C-alpha positions as CSV (number, residue, x, y, z in Angstrom):
1,X,-77.3,63.0,1.5
2,X,-80.8,62.6,1.6
3,X,-82.4,59.1,1.6
4,X,-85.8,58.6,0.8
5,X,-85.6,54.5,0.4
6,X,-84.3,51.4,0.8
7,X,-84.4,48.7,-1.5
8,X,-87.0,47.6,0.7
9,X,-88.1,50.2,3.4
10,X,-89.7,54.0,2.3
11,X,-89.1,57.0,4.2
12,X,-92.3,58.7,5.4
13,X,-89.9,61.5,5.3
14,X,-86.4,61.4,3.9
15,X,-83.6,61.1,6.1
16,X,-80.2,62.5,6.4
17,X,-77.3,60.0,6.4
18,X,-73.5,61.5,6.9
19,X,-71.9,60.0,4.0
20,X,-68.3,59.5,4.7
21,X,-65.6,58.9,2.0
22,X,-62.5,56.7,2.8
23,X,-59.7,54.8,0.9
24,X,-61.9,51.8,2.0
25,X,-65.3,52.5,0.7
26,X,-68.3,54.3,2.5
27,X,-70.3,55.1,5.5
28,X,-73.4,56.9,5.5
29,X,-74.8,56.7,9.2
30,X,-77.7,58.9,10.6
31,X,-77.9,58.9,14.2
32,X,-81.9,58.9,14.8
33,X,-82.1,55.7,13.1
34,X,-78.8,54.6,15.0
35,X,-77.5,52.7,11.7
36,X,-74.4,52.7,10.4
37,X,-73.4,51.1,6.1
38,X,-71.0,51.0,4.6
39,X,-70.4,50.0,1.2
40,X,-66.6,49.7,-1.2
41,X,-69.3,51.7,-3.1
42,X,-72.4,54.0,-2.8
43,X,-74.7,51.6,-4.3
44,X,-72.6,49.0,-2.2
45,X,-73.5,50.5,1.3
46,X,-77.4,51.6,0.2
47,X,-77.4,47.6,0.2
48,X,-76.0,47.5,2.8
49,X,-78.2,50.0,4.8
50,X,-81.0,47.8,3.6
51,X,-79.9,44.7,5.3
52,X,-79.2,47.2,8.4
53,X,-82.8,47.9,8.1
54,X,-83.9,44.5,8.1
55,X,-82.0,43.7,11.3
56,X,-84.1,46.4,12.7
57,X,-87.0,45.4,11.4
58,X,-87.2,42.4,13.5
59,X,-85.1,42.4,15.8
60,X,-87.2,45.8,17.6
61,X,-90.2,45.9,15.1
62,X,-91.5,41.9,14.9
63,X,-90.3,40.9,18.2
64,X,-92.9,40.6,21.3
65,X,-93.1,43.7,22.8
66,X,-93.1,42.9,26.4
67,X,-89.7,41.8,25.5
68,X,-88.1,45.3,25.0
69,X,-87.6,48.3,27.6
70,X,-88.8,51.7,27.7
71,X,-85.7,53.0,25.2
72,X,-86.3,50.1,22.6
73,X,-90.1,50.8,23.2
74,X,-89.2,54.6,22.1
75,X,-87.2,53.4,19.1
76,X,-90.0,51.0,17.8
77,X,-92.1,53.7,18.0
78,X,-90.5,56.1,16.1
79,X,-89.0,53.7,13.4
80,X,-92.7,52.7,12.8
81,X,-94.0,56.3,12.9
82,X,-90.8,57.0,10.4
83,X,-90.6,53.8,8.1
84,X,-93.0,52.6,5.9
85,X,-92.3,49.0,5.0
86,X,-91.2,46.3,4.2
87,X,-92.3,46.9,0.2
88,X,-93.0,42.8,-0.2
89,X,-92.9,42.0,3.2
90,X,-92.3,38.1,3.6
91,X,-93.7,39.3,7.9
92,X,-96.6,38.1,10.0
93,X,-99.7,39.5,9.7
94,X,-100.5,41.7,12.6
95,X,-100.6,45.1,14.2
96,X,-97.0,45.9,15.0
97,X,-97.3,48.9,17.9
98,X,-99.2,45.8,20.2
99,X,-97.8,43.0,19.2
100,X,-100.5,41.2,18.2
101,X,-99.6,39.0,15.3
102,X,-101.8,36.1,13.4
């Protein structure tokens, strides 16, 4: 399934998520984003995707870059190139690429 945004984030290019239906609900996965979202319905799975994106954004993008290893820095760069957001973010003001915040 193609996803171009969540409720808080917009993808700069549409992302393809594998959609798996189980007896318990729907699982969305994207290996490039290294994300898995789950819900009893598609709407719940998309809501969970937003929660997962917030987690990744806070932990990888908004942290001090000196805390990240090379793999995490590459993931951060990929996220910044692939995702625009968060929309209406109460985030700190600064350059997330360099970790310089005010």
